Every structure is written in structure tokens, then in C-alpha cells.
Backbone bond lengths (Angstrom), bond angles and torsions (degrees), N, CA, C in turn:
res aa  C-N    CA-C-N  psi(-1)  N-CA   C-N-CA  omega(-1)  CA-C   N-CA-C  phi
1 N - - - 1.442 - - 1.627 113.01 -
2 A 1.317 113.17 127.10 1.510 120.04 -174.81 1.519 112.25 -63.08
3 T 1.391 110.76 -39.88 1.508 115.16 179.14 1.519 112.06 -63.59
4 D 1.407 117.59 -46.32 1.484 115.78 177.41 1.495 114.09 -59.71
5 F 1.218 114.44 -45.12 1.605 118.36 -179.03 1.593 102.97 -60.31
6 N 1.302 121.32 -42.38 1.402 113.19 -177.31 1.549 114.65 -70.27
7 V 1.367 116.34 -36.20 1.368 118.13 172.58 1.571 115.19 -62.18
8 M 1.393 113.93 -36.48 1.423 115.29 177.08 1.451 111.08 -61.84
9 F 1.409 115.70 -39.75 1.469 117.49 -177.12 1.348 112.18 -64.04
10 I 1.305 118.50 -48.95 1.565 131.05 -178.24 1.588 107.91 -53.76
11 V 1.334 116.01 -50.46 1.422 123.01 -178.65 1.609 110.30 -62.64
12 F 1.177 118.87 -58.88 1.453 124.52 -172.60 1.577 108.13 -65.99
13 T 1.248 117.40 -41.52 1.427 124.61 177.26 1.527 113.01 -60.81
14 S 1.200 118.98 -46.94 1.436 132.75 177.14 1.565 110.60 -60.71
15 L 1.204 116.79 -47.95 1.524 123.34 -179.18 1.562 107.09 -63.62
16 Q 1.415 110.82 -48.77 1.516 110.99 -174.94 1.542 115.04 -69.74
17 A 1.444 113.56 -35.32 1.430 115.53 176.05 1.514 110.75 -65.68
18 F 1.302 116.94 -44.17 1.380 122.79 179.98 1.651 112.92 -56.69
19 A 1.315 116.82 -42.70 1.408 126.35 176.72 1.566 110.73 -66.84
20 G 1.270 114.21 -46.73 1.494 123.50 178.43 1.470 108.78 -55.22
21 M 1.398 116.04 -49.89 1.442 124.13 -166.53 1.712 101.51 -61.06
22 W 1.292 116.53 -50.87 1.486 122.11 -172.07 1.637 109.64 -69.29
23 I 1.384 114.57 -40.28 1.454 112.60 179.41 1.438 114.51 -69.15
24 N 1.350 121.00 -32.22 1.517 124.01 177.05 1.368 112.67 -81.69
25 A 1.413 119.27 -26.04 1.445 118.67 172.86 1.482 111.01 -68.64
26 F 1.274 121.51 -35.08 1.337 129.31 170.79 1.488 115.24 -60.43
27 I 1.233 119.72 -46.41 1.492 122.23 171.48 1.488 111.07 -56.31
28 V 1.324 120.28 -55.57 1.324 126.71 -171.93 1.545 111.17 -62.00
29 C 1.473 120.01 -39.35 1.326 121.15 177.11 1.507 118.69 -69.53
30 V 1.423 113.49 -33.72 1.482 114.37 174.95 1.628 110.93 -71.09
31 L 1.152 114.47 -36.85 1.589 114.89 -176.33 1.590 104.80 -73.60
32 C 1.244 119.21 -43.53 1.442 120.59 -179.12 1.485 110.30 -61.50
33 I 1.344 121.12 -45.43 1.450 125.70 177.04 1.584 109.04 -59.37
34 D 1.324 114.82 -47.08 1.462 117.07 -178.60 1.563 110.04 -63.39
35 W 1.269 115.09 -40.70 1.437 125.01 -177.43 1.586 110.95 -57.95
36 L 1.278 113.66 -42.56 1.479 123.78 178.19 1.406 113.23 -71.66
37 K 1.356 116.10 -31.54 1.517 119.70 -177.33 1.466 105.96 -79.34
38 R 1.351 120.76 -43.93 1.454 121.84 -173.26 1.477 111.09 -91.38
39 K 1.263 122.36 -9.25 1.511 129.88 179.17 1.502 106.99 61.36
40 S 1.340 123.09 23.47 1.494 123.90 -177.71 1.642 106.22 -155.79
41 C 1.250 112.06 151.72 1.499 119.15 -179.41 1.550 108.06 -137.10
42 N 1.348 117.18 120.48 1.388 115.94 176.76 1.619 116.42 -74.70
43 S 1.204 118.89 168.39 1.429 122.92 -169.97 1.670 110.88 -65.11
44 N 1.396 110.32 -32.46 1.446 112.63 178.79 1.518 113.50 -67.42
45 E 1.466 108.33 -37.42 1.557 112.25 -177.48 1.526 108.78 -75.61
46 K 1.424 120.64 -28.26 1.487 121.41 177.96 1.570 108.51 -64.90
47 I 1.349 119.31 -38.08 1.413 122.27 179.72 1.702 107.90 -68.60
48 L 1.266 111.66 -43.46 1.480 114.97 178.30 1.542 110.74 -64.75
49 L 1.223 114.39 -38.72 1.567 114.64 -177.46 1.492 109.98 -71.16
50 F 1.389 116.34 -38.33 1.485 116.31 179.71 1.602 108.69 -65.99
51 L 1.382 113.40 -37.85 1.451 116.17 -173.48 1.691 106.86 -75.56
52 G 1.345 115.39 -27.89 1.375 117.16 175.94 1.560 117.93 -67.46
53 C 1.409 103.45 -43.48 1.528 110.71 178.21 1.534 108.90 -70.22
54 S 1.228 121.14 -36.35 1.469 123.52 178.34 1.543 112.93 -58.23
55 R 1.407 111.53 -47.01 1.453 116.95 -176.18 1.571 112.62 -77.25
56 F 1.367 115.19 -25.41 1.438 118.49 178.79 1.570 105.17 -67.81
57 W 1.243 116.83 -56.39 1.530 120.51 -176.66 1.630 112.98 -64.36
58 H 1.361 112.01 -29.96 1.486 115.80 169.36 1.572 112.29 -63.06
59 S 1.343 116.93 -48.12 1.377 120.03 170.70 1.497 117.16 -54.63
60 C 1.359 116.49 -49.60 1.472 119.84 174.01 1.449 113.59 -57.75
61 T 1.302 123.61 -34.21 1.465 131.50 174.03 1.524 114.37 -58.21
62 I 1.367 110.12 -39.82 1.439 120.64 176.01 1.429 113.83 -70.91
63 C 1.307 115.48 -40.98 1.522 123.38 -177.00 1.490 108.37 -65.66
64 V 1.462 112.62 -39.83 1.512 116.52 177.90 1.514 106.85 -66.49
65 F 1.243 117.81 -41.83 1.581 120.50 -173.18 1.554 103.95 -60.81
66 I 1.332 118.16 -47.84 1.559 120.46 -176.64 1.469 108.54 -61.59
67 V 1.363 121.39 -43.55 1.432 122.16 177.72 1.492 110.97 -55.14
68 F 1.377 116.78 -47.45 1.416 116.54 -172.19 1.533 111.58 -73.53
69 L 1.462 112.14 -27.73 1.447 116.35 -178.32 1.534 108.00 -71.08
70 I 1.348 120.42 -32.85 1.427 121.77 -177.79 1.553 109.59 -82.64
71 T 1.312 119.86 -39.87 1.495 120.06 -167.78 1.545 113.83 -101.06
72 Y 1.480 112.53 -36.52 1.315 107.79 177.02 1.582 111.76 -137.26
73 P 1.490 115.02 78.33 1.359 121.46 -168.59 1.498 110.16 -74.04
74 W 1.277 113.62 -17.38 1.585 116.66 178.31 1.413 112.96 -67.18
75 C 1.450 117.22 -15.68 1.596 116.10 -174.67 1.475 107.21 -74.06
76 F 1.158 121.35 -18.84 1.447 119.25 178.36 1.449 117.37 -75.12
77 S 1.381 115.94 -1.36 1.465 125.83 173.62 1.469 109.66 -97.56
78 V 1.423 115.59 -1.49 1.399 117.20 -177.78 1.558 105.33 -112.68
79 Q 1.414 110.02 122.72 1.423 118.78 176.07 1.602 112.32 -78.36
80 P 1.430 116.64 137.61 1.389 130.25 16.77 1.519 114.28 -111.11
81 I 1.415 117.81 35.02 1.398 120.57 -170.03 1.618 108.98 -67.49
82 P 1.300 114.78 -44.62 1.483 113.22 -179.14 1.651 107.81 -61.29
83 Q 1.279 120.02 -44.31 1.368 123.10 -172.44 1.621 108.14 -65.25
84 L 1.403 117.37 -38.21 1.403 120.99 177.14 1.530 111.07 -58.62
85 F 1.377 114.30 -52.48 1.458 120.31 -176.30 1.580 107.35 -57.63
86 A 1.345 116.88 -40.43 1.531 119.87 -177.37 1.498 108.51 -69.02
87 A 1.278 117.14 -39.60 1.531 123.17 -172.70 1.585 103.64 -64.93
88 I 1.405 111.07 -53.29 1.466 117.46 -169.61 1.579 105.84 -60.12
89 R 1.382 119.33 -46.39 1.296 119.94 -172.79 1.612 112.01 -68.49
90 S 1.311 113.08 -33.89 1.525 118.67 174.15 1.414 106.37 -60.61
91 F 1.296 122.58 -50.84 1.451 124.79 177.87 1.542 114.31 -47.83
92 F 1.366 117.15 -52.60 1.422 117.57 -177.44 1.551 112.85 -73.02
93 D 1.416 120.75 -36.76 1.384 126.84 173.41 1.553 110.80 -44.89
94 T 1.373 109.27 -55.53 1.527 119.16 -174.60 1.581 108.66 -64.68
95 S 1.255 117.21 -49.05 1.491 122.32 -177.75 1.478 109.43 -58.95
96 N 1.457 119.03 -40.51 1.430 120.17 177.74 1.479 115.03 -63.28
97 V 1.428 116.76 -40.18 1.487 125.60 -176.67 1.596 105.67 -68.74
98 W 1.232 113.93 -41.97 1.590 108.69 -174.07 1.428 113.79 -89.99
99 A 1.329 123.07 -16.83 1.395 124.30 174.13 1.451 109.38 -77.55
100 S 1.389 118.63 -31.67 1.575 123.64 169.22 1.538 110.36 -56.32
101 A 1.376 108.11 -51.46 1.396 117.36 -174.80 1.658 110.03 -63.27
102 C 1.352 115.45 -39.82 1.419 116.55 -178.52 1.608 111.82 -64.71
103 L 1.495 112.82 -33.79 1.388 119.41 176.43 1.509 112.68 -60.41
104 S 1.341 115.24 -45.21 1.373 123.89 177.67 1.615 116.16 -59.18
105 V 1.254 107.69 -47.87 1.604 118.11 178.02 1.637 107.27 -62.86
106 F 1.348 114.16 -42.26 1.468 120.00 179.23 1.563 115.96 -59.49
107 Y 1.448 110.55 -42.90 1.526 112.80 175.84 1.433 111.85 -69.53
108 C 1.380 121.78 -35.28 1.455 127.54 172.79 1.493 110.86 -52.43
109 I 1.282 115.70 -62.81 1.498 121.45 -177.23 1.471 114.23 -64.81
110 K 1.290 119.54 -33.92 1.502 120.99 -176.80 1.487 110.30 -72.34
111 I 1.380 114.15 -35.91 1.528 120.47 -169.57 1.536 116.12 -99.75
112 A 1.365 115.63 -47.37 1.437 124.50 177.74 1.582 108.74 -46.12
113 N 1.411 114.04 154.81 1.416 118.49 172.53 1.485 107.58 -132.48
114 F 1.389 111.46 118.83 1.484 120.93 -179.29 1.436 107.14 -139.72
115 R 1.321 113.61 148.03 1.515 113.73 173.46 1.353 120.44 -96.94
116 N 1.267 118.75 13.14 1.486 131.09 174.49 1.629 102.52 -60.92
117 T 1.388 109.39 135.64 1.442 112.61 179.62 1.556 117.72 -66.90
118 F 1.377 111.66 -37.82 1.414 117.54 176.45 1.529 111.80 -59.05
119 F 1.469 110.78 -43.59 1.566 118.21 -172.90 1.513 105.75 -61.80
120 I 1.404 112.76 -42.81 1.451 120.26 -174.25 1.606 109.87 -66.69
121 Y 1.283 116.32 -34.46 1.429 120.43 175.62 1.538 112.84 -69.50
122 L 1.404 114.49 -37.40 1.508 115.84 173.94 1.559 107.03 -70.83
123 K 1.211 127.34 -44.10 1.458 120.49 176.32 1.510 117.71 -56.54
124 V 1.363 112.24 -34.21 1.469 112.01 171.97 1.438 121.16 -69.54
125 K 1.418 110.08 -37.40 1.352 119.43 -172.99 1.608 115.21 -97.60
126 I 1.363 112.55 4.10 1.466 113.15 -171.23 1.564 114.26 -62.11
127 D 1.309 119.36 -34.97 1.312 121.71 -179.99 1.585 115.74 -65.07
128 R 1.298 112.12 -27.60 1.593 115.40 170.97 1.416 114.33 -84.84
129 I 1.451 111.37 -23.76 1.551 112.87 178.81 1.527 111.43 -76.65
130 V 1.302 121.86 -31.62 1.434 123.04 -176.78 1.489 114.22 -50.01
131 P 1.419 118.78 -52.93 1.547 112.49 177.60 1.539 113.60 -56.96
132 W 1.249 118.63 -35.78 1.520 118.45 177.79 1.435 112.07 -67.41
133 L 1.358 118.67 -34.88 1.482 121.30 178.00 1.620 108.40 -68.94
134 L 1.226 121.68 -35.46 1.484 126.24 172.41 1.518 111.07 -67.57
135 L 1.256 117.71 -44.30 1.476 119.49 173.94 1.400 114.77 -62.65
136 G 1.344 118.53 -34.02 1.453 123.62 178.39 1.553 110.73 -70.50
137 S 1.522 113.87 -35.71 1.404 117.77 174.67 1.525 111.63 -61.35
138 V 1.304 116.78 -43.29 1.482 128.15 179.08 1.458 111.09 -61.32
139 L 1.280 121.95 -44.63 1.394 129.08 177.50 1.630 112.09 -64.32
140 L 1.355 112.38 -46.09 1.559 116.07 178.63 1.484 105.76 -68.50
141 S 1.334 127.93 -36.81 1.316 126.86 179.48 1.657 113.18 -65.45
142 L 1.301 110.85 -35.27 1.444 117.58 -179.44 1.607 107.30 -65.91
143 I 1.401 114.30 -44.99 1.475 119.96 175.25 1.454 111.42 -51.23
144 M 1.425 111.70 -54.60 1.526 116.56 178.95 1.457 117.22 -61.84
145 C 1.468 118.39 -29.70 1.438 124.07 174.16 1.514 107.46 -64.77
146 I 1.442 119.30 -48.91 1.471 119.56 -174.87 1.482 109.65 -66.56
147 L 1.386 120.30 -40.81 1.409 123.89 177.71 1.527 113.38 -60.34
148 A 1.312 112.03 -41.08 1.690 117.40 -177.58 1.506 104.13 -68.36
149 Y 1.255 119.11 -38.64 1.503 118.22 -179.34 1.494 111.54 -63.51
150 S 1.346 116.75 -48.76 1.454 121.81 -177.71 1.536 116.27 -59.61
151 I 1.464 108.24 -48.35 1.354 119.16 -178.33 1.541 112.71 -65.04
152 N 1.317 113.81 -44.52 1.543 117.99 177.17 1.500 111.23 -68.85
153 S 1.246 120.59 -20.51 1.545 125.38 174.43 1.649 105.92 -59.27
154 V 1.293 114.62 -38.32 1.463 115.96 -174.38 1.597 103.60 -86.28
155 A 1.386 117.75 -45.01 1.417 113.99 178.54 1.386 119.96 -64.02
156 A 1.409 118.48 -25.24 1.505 117.97 -177.69 1.487 111.45 -66.14
157 L 1.307 116.76 -25.24 1.447 124.25 -170.71 1.584 110.59 -52.39
158 K 1.484 114.62 -38.01 1.366 124.80 179.69 1.369 115.25 -67.13
159 L 1.468 113.86 -30.60 1.418 114.03 -178.89 1.551 113.43 -108.52
160 L 1.252 111.81 27.18 1.536 119.47 -175.60 1.496 112.36 -66.04
161 N 1.246 121.61 -34.47 1.445 129.89 -165.73 1.516 113.76 -108.51
162 T 1.282 113.93 7.39 1.471 117.09 -174.31 1.634 112.34 -131.98
163 T 1.265 117.50 142.17 1.463 117.86 -179.99 1.576 111.14 -133.57
164 T 1.328 112.87 37.14 1.596 119.35 -167.55 1.500 98.24 -85.97
165 P 1.467 112.60 156.56 1.493 113.47 176.77 1.576 113.66 -54.55
166 E 1.360 113.68 -38.85 1.467 112.25 -175.68 1.378 112.34 -63.38
167 S 1.386 121.15 -40.05 1.376 125.24 178.42 1.533 116.96 -61.19
168 L 1.384 108.89 -43.82 1.536 118.30 -178.17 1.667 104.91 -69.94
169 L 1.255 116.56 -33.57 1.478 111.78 -177.22 1.552 105.48 -73.62
170 K 1.258 120.04 -35.05 1.413 126.65 -175.01 1.531 102.83 -68.29
171 L 1.278 118.91 -40.55 1.503 120.09 -179.74 1.583 112.79 -64.52
172 S 1.331 110.99 -35.63 1.432 117.79 -175.72 1.584 109.50 -64.74
173 V 1.284 115.21 -37.24 1.422 117.93 177.47 1.471 117.37 -80.36
174 R 1.408 112.95 -24.80 1.432 121.53 179.14 1.501 111.56 62.85
175 M 1.309 118.89 55.33 1.381 124.53 177.97 1.506 117.48 -113.42
176 D 1.366 118.67 22.36 1.281 117.78 170.71 1.590 116.46 -63.66
177 E 1.223 121.79 155.87 1.464 118.03 -172.13 1.591 113.93 -68.29
178 H 1.313 118.63 -14.69 1.503 122.57 170.35 1.578 110.35 -70.41
179 L 1.370 118.79 -15.18 1.434 126.99 -178.30 1.497 116.22 -86.97
180 F 1.261 116.78 -6.75 1.466 118.72 -178.11 1.536 117.45 -57.91
181 P 1.443 123.10 -35.98 1.299 120.46 178.72 1.388 111.74 -64.57
182 L 1.425 117.88 -41.01 1.608 120.49 -179.89 1.539 101.70 -70.97
183 L 1.217 126.94 -36.80 1.371 125.63 -171.78 1.623 112.01 -67.15
184 F 1.333 113.00 -36.79 1.474 118.24 177.73 1.443 111.97 -75.89
185 L 1.357 115.66 -43.06 1.540 122.55 175.54 1.575 108.07 -60.62
186 T 1.415 122.93 -40.16 1.327 119.40 -179.87 1.653 107.62 -71.75
187 G 1.332 115.35 -29.29 1.521 110.35 179.82 1.556 110.58 -80.78
188 F 1.249 121.15 -24.66 1.485 122.99 165.90 1.508 116.55 -57.95
189 M 1.254 112.40 -47.88 1.539 122.99 -178.53 1.476 107.00 -66.29
190 S 1.335 122.45 -44.05 1.438 125.09 175.25 1.474 112.54 -63.53
191 A 1.227 116.00 -39.48 1.537 120.10 -176.01 1.560 104.95 -69.09
192 T 1.287 115.56 -37.07 1.450 119.76 177.46 1.522 112.71 -61.50
193 A 1.277 110.94 -45.11 1.613 117.51 -173.28 1.636 102.35 -74.31
194 F 1.326 117.49 -36.58 1.381 121.64 178.47 1.582 108.50 -57.41
195 T 1.414 116.17 -49.93 1.400 119.13 179.98 1.482 115.33 -58.99
196 A 1.324 112.26 -35.87 1.514 116.57 175.76 1.457 110.73 -63.44
197 V 1.233 118.46 -42.57 1.570 120.51 175.53 1.464 115.95 -61.64
198 V 1.395 112.35 -33.43 1.513 119.04 -176.41 1.539 106.71 -75.07
199 F 1.241 119.60 -44.14 1.471 124.34 179.00 1.451 113.20 -62.83
200 S 1.351 113.80 -38.99 1.558 123.07 179.12 1.482 108.22 -64.17
201 A 1.314 120.94 -41.26 1.396 126.05 175.31 1.477 111.57 -66.75
202 L 1.242 119.02 -45.01 1.487 120.58 178.38 1.491 113.20 -65.72
203 F 1.324 117.72 -44.68 1.592 119.16 175.16 1.472 109.49 -61.55
204 L 1.270 120.78 -37.46 1.468 114.67 -178.57 1.534 111.10 -71.17
205 L 1.268 117.43 -44.33 1.470 121.06 176.25 1.432 112.77 -55.35
206 F 1.256 117.04 -46.81 1.494 125.34 176.28 1.648 107.24 -58.49
207 S 1.169 118.74 -47.93 1.457 126.85 179.73 1.520 110.59 -61.65
208 L 1.295 118.68 -37.50 1.406 125.55 -172.40 1.599 104.42 -80.03
209 W 1.302 116.37 -34.51 1.518 121.87 172.99 1.527 115.23 -62.02
210 R 1.336 113.24 -41.33 1.458 120.95 -178.36 1.519 105.55 -74.11
211 H 1.336 118.35 -40.36 1.392 120.77 -171.64 1.621 107.72 -70.96
212 K 1.317 118.81 -38.73 1.477 127.75 -179.35 1.660 105.29 -63.61
213 R 1.228 116.66 -40.33 1.513 124.08 -177.89 1.547 107.01 -59.89
214 K 1.363 110.01 -48.39 1.586 115.10 179.04 1.488 111.45 -65.13
215 M 1.331 117.88 -31.74 1.387 119.43 -171.60 1.530 115.79 -99.29
216 Q 1.332 118.54 1.92 1.404 126.55 -173.61 1.635 113.01 -63.78
217 T 1.233 117.26 -15.88 1.465 116.95 171.95 1.513 113.83 -79.93
218 K 1.332 116.68 -16.68 1.505 116.36 179.50 1.405 112.11 -98.10
219 A 1.320 117.35 139.71 1.379 126.80 -174.06 1.576 113.86 -73.71
220 V 1.265 114.05 -34.20 1.534 117.77 179.69 1.389 116.04 -91.17
221 K 1.249 122.60 150.23 1.458 131.19 169.83 1.493 112.09 -66.38
222 D 1.293 120.63 132.69 1.497 117.43 171.11 1.342 114.90 -96.39
223 L 1.441 117.83 177.90 1.589 116.01 -176.23 1.525 112.62 -70.59
224 S 1.305 116.01 -29.35 1.485 123.26 -178.09 1.571 105.78 -63.82
225 T 1.350 120.36 -44.37 1.452 120.43 -175.72 1.574 105.89 -68.04
226 D 1.372 117.03 -39.94 1.640 117.27 178.23 1.445 104.67 -61.17
227 A 1.286 119.46 -48.45 1.517 114.54 -170.14 1.575 110.61 -65.70
228 H 1.320 113.74 -33.61 1.563 116.52 175.58 1.437 110.33 -63.15
229 I 1.357 123.15 -43.22 1.507 123.76 -176.17 1.500 106.33 -71.64
230 K 1.218 120.87 -40.03 1.472 120.79 -177.69 1.549 112.25 -63.94
231 A 1.392 114.13 -48.82 1.352 119.43 174.82 1.526 117.10 -59.14
232 I 1.355 112.99 -37.58 1.515 117.40 174.04 1.491 114.44 -61.11
233 K 1.431 114.62 -42.23 1.429 122.08 -176.76 1.528 104.81 -62.91
234 I 1.245 122.97 -47.92 1.459 129.03 178.81 1.536 110.88 -54.22
235 I 1.400 111.55 -54.16 1.470 112.70 -177.03 1.446 118.73 -71.45
236 L 1.315 114.28 -28.42 1.461 119.81 168.00 1.351 117.47 -66.40
237 S 1.297 122.62 -32.75 1.383 128.12 165.38 1.513 114.81 -59.58
238 F 1.388 112.44 -38.27 1.485 117.76 176.39 1.356 107.25 -60.50
239 L 1.392 110.27 -55.83 1.475 118.91 -171.95 1.570 115.41 -55.35
240 F 1.335 114.24 -32.83 1.483 117.42 174.22 1.520 113.55 -75.01
241 L 1.288 116.72 -32.01 1.501 118.81 173.10 1.508 109.47 -71.77
242 Y 1.319 120.45 -39.75 1.418 123.56 178.30 1.482 110.57 -63.08
243 S 1.381 116.17 -35.78 1.478 120.76 179.43 1.556 104.84 -64.09
244 I 1.253 122.94 -49.66 1.379 124.17 -174.49 1.571 107.96 -66.25
245 N 1.167 120.87 -35.27 1.470 125.83 174.85 1.500 113.08 -65.04
246 F 1.368 117.31 -40.59 1.463 121.34 172.27 1.519 108.13 -67.03
247 T 1.211 120.96 -41.10 1.509 122.14 179.95 1.597 105.72 -59.01
248 R 1.437 117.04 -50.87 1.307 122.74 177.46 1.614 112.28 -47.95
249 F 1.281 110.67 -44.58 1.495 116.55 -176.90 1.646 110.64 -63.78
250 I 1.345 106.05 -42.91 1.601 107.92 178.58 1.600 108.70 -67.27
251 M 1.314 117.06 -33.46 1.448 113.03 176.69 1.563 116.50 -67.23
252 S 1.422 110.44 -28.59 1.383 115.80 174.78 1.480 111.67 -63.41
253 L 1.241 119.67 -35.40 1.475 126.49 -179.23 1.542 114.12 -77.76
254 I 1.295 112.91 -31.65 1.576 117.11 -179.96 1.479 112.64 -84.50
255 Y 1.271 113.03 -49.61 1.566 121.75 -173.05 1.348 125.33 -96.52
256 V 1.366 113.69 -40.59 1.531 114.56 175.96 1.383 121.96 -62.37
257 T 1.410 108.15 -36.72 1.346 113.88 -179.41 1.608 116.78 -75.58
258 K 1.231 107.64 -5.02 1.482 118.65 172.09 1.544 113.44 -92.52
259 K 1.418 113.89 -3.29 1.432 117.73 177.56 1.468 109.85 75.39
260 E 1.206 126.95 23.49 1.475 129.08 174.13 1.438 112.00 -84.33
261 K 1.464 115.30 107.21 1.401 120.49 -170.22 1.494 114.02 -67.40
262 L 1.226 126.21 -30.80 1.334 127.11 -175.79 1.494 111.48 -69.91
263 A 1.409 114.44 -41.26 1.459 127.39 178.99 1.625 103.49 -64.31
264 T 1.302 115.77 -36.96 1.491 117.61 -174.83 1.540 112.36 -70.94
265 V 1.340 111.02 -33.43 1.471 117.10 175.80 1.524 111.36 -71.46
266 I 1.284 116.86 -40.40 1.470 117.71 177.23 1.325 112.80 -66.86
267 V 1.352 122.23 -39.08 1.526 127.53 178.41 1.629 103.03 -57.35
268 L 1.321 118.80 -50.99 1.371 125.02 -175.95 1.593 113.18 -57.17
269 I 1.222 111.84 -46.91 1.465 122.29 -177.39 1.575 108.01 -62.47
270 F 1.359 121.39 -46.69 1.311 124.29 -177.48 1.638 104.92 -68.14
271 K 1.363 115.83 -42.41 1.441 112.59 -173.08 1.556 113.11 -62.62
272 Y 1.312 114.29 -30.30 1.506 116.09 -169.86 1.614 107.63 -100.48
273 A 1.307 116.37 -13.64 1.500 120.26 179.41 1.501 111.35 -86.11
274 L 1.392 117.24 -31.26 1.528 115.69 -178.22 1.389 118.53 -63.30
275 P 1.373 120.77 -33.78 1.426 115.72 -177.27 1.609 111.23 -74.23
276 V 1.379 116.78 -21.05 1.389 120.76 -177.22 1.513 103.72 -78.08
277 F 1.413 125.10 -45.28 1.497 115.30 173.61 1.478 115.16 -67.65
278 H 1.345 115.59 -25.55 1.426 114.83 -178.97 1.485 111.82 -70.62
279 S 1.425 119.01 -31.35 1.493 122.34 177.72 1.534 106.49 -76.31
280 L 1.243 125.35 -30.18 1.396 124.35 173.03 1.495 115.57 -62.49
281 I 1.388 113.92 -40.09 1.449 122.97 177.65 1.539 110.46 -61.75
282 L 1.397 113.60 -39.14 1.427 119.22 -178.96 1.505 113.85 -67.33
283 I 1.416 107.77 -39.17 1.467 110.23 177.12 1.512 116.22 -63.69
284 F 1.309 116.14 -44.90 1.431 117.39 177.85 1.451 120.35 -79.63
285 S 1.344 111.30 -3.63 1.577 113.96 170.43 1.394 110.53 -97.64
286 N 1.267 121.37 -3.23 1.528 125.79 -178.83 1.576 108.68 -111.00
287 P 1.347 115.85 106.87 1.495 117.74 -178.50 1.529 116.17 -44.87
288 K 1.326 114.88 -46.51 1.399 122.69 -174.79 1.484 111.42 -61.91
289 L 1.389 118.70 -46.86 1.466 124.65 178.83 1.418 112.93 -70.53
290 E 1.334 116.67 -34.23 1.531 123.13 178.54 1.492 111.90 -64.31
291 K 1.407 114.53 -46.16 1.502 121.39 -175.24 1.541 107.02 -69.44
292 T 1.330 119.65 -39.12 1.502 123.71 -177.86 1.487 109.01 -66.03
293 L 1.357 114.65 -45.02 1.596 117.22 179.48 1.484 107.55 -64.25
294 L 1.457 124.71 -44.34 1.318 118.50 -175.21 1.449 112.95 -69.43
295 R 1.385 113.47 -36.94 1.563 112.50 176.73 1.445 110.83 -66.20
296 T 1.245 120.98 -34.29 1.536 125.44 175.44 1.551 114.49 -62.51
297 L 1.213 114.60 -41.37 1.455 124.81 172.22 1.403 113.81 -60.91
298 C 1.349 114.04 -53.30 1.563 125.41 178.30 1.510 108.58 -56.00
299 S 1.335 118.23 -45.95 1.480 123.44 179.86 1.509 109.93 -64.04
300 W 1.337 112.59 -48.96 1.499 116.51 177.24 1.571 115.92 -55.45
301 N 1.380 111.26 -38.51 1.496 120.48 -176.95 1.639 106.76 -72.18
302 I 1.260 115.28 -40.05 1.520 116.55 -179.21 1.511 108.33 -65.64
303 L 1.277 116.60 -44.26 1.559 127.48 179.38 1.578 107.63 -55.81
304 H 1.339 113.58 -49.20 1.418 116.48 -177.19 1.471 113.95 -71.64
305 C 1.345 117.89 -28.24 1.519 126.75 174.84 1.566 104.75 -61.58
306 E 1.436 113.91 -54.64 1.455 119.56 -174.91 1.553 110.75 -63.15
307 K 1.357 120.06 -31.28 1.437 119.70 178.90 1.515 108.69 -70.19
308 C 1.375 119.11 -40.78 1.426 126.73 179.44 1.586 108.51 -59.34
309 K 1.304 116.33 -38.63 1.490 118.36 -179.26 1.491 115.64 -68.14
310 V 1.479 109.79 -41.31 1.357 115.91 172.21 1.480 117.57 -54.05
311 C 1.500 111.85 -47.38 1.434 123.17 -179.92 1.478 108.81 -56.81
């Protein structure tokens, strides 16, 4: 039933967008407050802050899209509203992917130990390179944004005179035949970022193996080993999420183009759920964010208990 699928899409997407909005707002608030207190921000926090801001606004865009979809579905027949939504979402999708890849590369360069001259140069200059990497992510996102707007301007003509659930769902996934250039460009950029995460994980594993061989005569674990293991856990979690995201992209190519509504809903659920889980991993892998979250939850729980006693 088309209505059931549309309702399923709206419910799951709304819940995921709402959760993503609050989780990433928490990350941004904690990092900004700490930045104001210390008057400084390290490279790791800059990437996290950029990623948190990008995902927060991405979730806000999805919430606005859902509100319009429910209350004013006719607006998607008015140009350039469909193109604007597609362009904005494409901007944040690209920035999310590349910021995550930058974070993985940063962990690899900062923690791994190699004697290669180029690698040593990167390790020394990484703090200066990070702002340029983030700027490059913004520029790539702007390019994708412009391409998404122009390509969707052509694709929107076919949906100009209809506001049925099926057409709106199709519009949200942007799988019209006119969108294949954008789809393959997005796939190429995602594959490039995925490759960067894979190599970061491999380099860290190899560095850890070499380091443990040197330290095998010592009975205690040193700080470098702990740092390696922690970074590997984070990057492997990224790798797992990127693998799911790449699977989602393949599903988009195989099933959504065949207009199978169940597969369309599954693709969308994965698409919007991954940033939420990724942000949670970032919180629990960062001691500052984890402590602040636990302290906030404990304070909220104590306050809630006090209110219950009063009642």
C-alpha cells in the first residue's frame, strides 16, 4: 500500500532527524563552550565541530522537509522549492562524508608511526592542513550543491503537476533517470572517502603491529599502544558505517530505480540513521563529550527524581 509506505517513511525519518538534531546540537554546544573557556581549539575538535554543525543542519533540513511534506505537499510542485531541498541536502551529505573521512585520516596521521619522510612531514604539518581539508570539504559540497540544483531543475519538470505520495517519495530519493550523473558522482565521492577510511585503518593496524613488536619485551602497555587501539576502534566503527552506507548506495542503484517502494523506504532509513549512530560513536569515543553527556544525564535523572518526590 502506497500510503503505508509513505507513513513508514515519514515516521522513521522524523524520529531519526529529531534524534540527530539533538545529538549533534549537544556535540556542537559542548565543543563551543570548551572553545570559549580555553580560548583555543585543537584540530580534532575542529573536525568534530564542523561535522556536528553539518549534521545538525542536515537534520534540521530533513525536519523542515517532513513538515512541508505533511502540511504543504503542493509546495513541491512550485519551482525552485524541490531543487532547493535537493541542493541543500546534497551539500550536507557531501560535507558529512568528507568530514568523517578527514577525521579518520587525522587519527591515522596523528597516531601512526612511520619513518617515511612524507608521512613525517604530514605529522608535523597536520594541524595546519586540517583547516584546508575542511575548506576543501566545503568547496566540494558547494560543487555538489550546484550540480544537484541544476540537475534537479530538469528532473523536477516530470513531477511538476503531481503531489501524490509516490511521486513525493520518489522526489525525496531523487532517482529519476535525469539524476544518474549526480548519483554516480555522489557514488564516486563516497567511494573515495570510503577508500581513505580503509587505508587509514590499514595504516594504523600496521603501525600498531610494528609498535607491539618493538614493545613485546615490556610487560606493561604504553600510552602509544593505547592510543593506537583507541583510534583503530574508532576508525573501524567508521569503516563499518561506511560499508553499510556503500551497501545502501548499491541498493539505491538496484532497487529504487525499479520503483520498489519497500526497498526505497529501507534505503532512506539507512541513509538517515547512519549519521545518528556515527555521532553517538564520536561522543563515546571522546572523553570530554562522554563525561559531559553522562554528567548531564545524571543531573537530569536526579532532577526528575526530585520532581517525582515532590509530586
